[in-house]
N, C-alpha and C positions, 0 to 999 in steps of 0.2 A: 504494500500500500504506500502511496505517496501522500504526504500531508504538506500543504503550503500554509504557513502561518503568516498572516499579514496584520501589521499594526495599522490602525486607522490613520488617515492623513491629518494634517494640521486643522484644528478647529478653533472657533472663537472661544473666548473665556466665558466661564459661568458668571452670571450676575443674579441679583435677587429676582429679576424678571425672567431670567432664562436659567433654570437650574441645570446642573450637570447633565442629566439624561437628554436634555433638549439642545445641547450644543451642536451646532451645524458646522460644516466645513467652511473654511475661509476660501477666498478665490485661489490663493496659492495652494491650499490643500486639494482643491478640485483639480487643479493643473497637475499636481504631483500624482494624484490617484489615476488620472487619465494616462499620464506618461508611464507609470508603472504598468498599467494594463497593456498599453501598446508594446512595451518591452517584453512582458511575460508571454505575449502571444507568440513571440519568436522562439521561445525556449520550451516548447512542448509542455505547457502547463495548463492545458484545457481541463477544467475540473469536470468530474461526474457528480460531485456532491458539493454544495456550498452552504456553509453555516455562518451566521454573523451574530454578533451581539445585537440586541434590540435597540441599543442607544443610537441616536440619530447619526452621530459622526461615523460610527462603524458601518451602519446600514448604507449611508451615502457613499462611503468609500467602496463598499462591496459593489453597489450598483454601477459606479463610475468605472472601476477597474474591469468589471465583467463586460460592460458595454464596449469598452476599448478593445477587449479581447474578441469581441464578436460573439459572445456567449449569451444565450437567451433562455437559459433554464431557470429553475426555481431557486430562489434564495430563501433559506429557512432561518428565521430569527430564533435563537436559543437563549433563554434567560441565563443559562449556565456560562455563556460567553461574556456576560456583563461583568463589570468590575466586582471582584470578590467571589467569582464563580469557583466551583470545585473542579480542579484539574483532573482528579481521579474519576469524577463522573464523566468528564469529556473523554478520557481514555477509554472508559467502558463503552461509551457511545461509538467511538471509533472502532472498537473491537467487534461491533455488530455490522460494520460496513464490509462490503465485498473486498477480498484481498487485492483485487486489481484496480480498486477505485483510486481516483485522484480527488482528495478532499481539500477544499480551500476553506480556511477559517479566518474570520476577521474579528479582531478583538482589541484589547487595551493592555498597556503595561501597568504593572509588572506581570499580569496574569498570562498573557499570550507567550511571553518568554518562559514563564514558569511551566507552562504546558510543554514548550519545546524541551526544557530540561527534563521533564518527566518522560517524554516520548523517546528521547535520545539517551536517557540515563547519564546525562552530563551536567554536573553541578556548575560548570563554567559556560553553560549556554549563554550567548550574548543577549543583552537587552536589545530589543528591536527599536530602531528609530522610527519616526513617523513615516508612514507610507513605505515601509521596508518589508520585504518578504524573506522568509526562510523556507527552503525546500528540504524536506525530510523524506528519505526513501528507506523503507524497511528499518526504521529506527536510527538511521544515521543522517546527520545533517550534511547535505551536499554543498549548498551554497546559500549566500545571502545576496540580496539584490534590492537596490533602491532606485528611485526615479532619476537620481543624478549619477548613477554608476554607469560606466561604459558597458560593462558586462557583469554577470554574476561572479562573485568571488568566493573561494572556498572558506569555510569556517574551520579553523584549526583548533 
């Protein structure tokens, strides 16, 4: 199984009128998400399953990345991908997915990298930057890739 972990792109700050769950992407965040999607399209990353945090900034990142990839499937919002979600519950959900699946998950720090650490059994799994992807194949991190990177680079 392949898992692509993606941290949401840059979002506006929370305010009393706009609580954290309602934070939307900035213009630069939208550009970064689109650029990441365009680049992922060239690296054989077409998903068969997509899960996102239900928070606005993650859902918007998922929609923009996938539109740029030319993917038109279902995006499922999972509360467990919201901040504070249980990585072990996500690991169990992934265990129920077909072994040949490509699963793309959109979430938040530090939870999305915590999931990466759990899936790879690496305590030194790097914290993902905004609009950055990590590709994990059969429990091994293959590369990291962000919208400003020329190409994916290995995670040592």
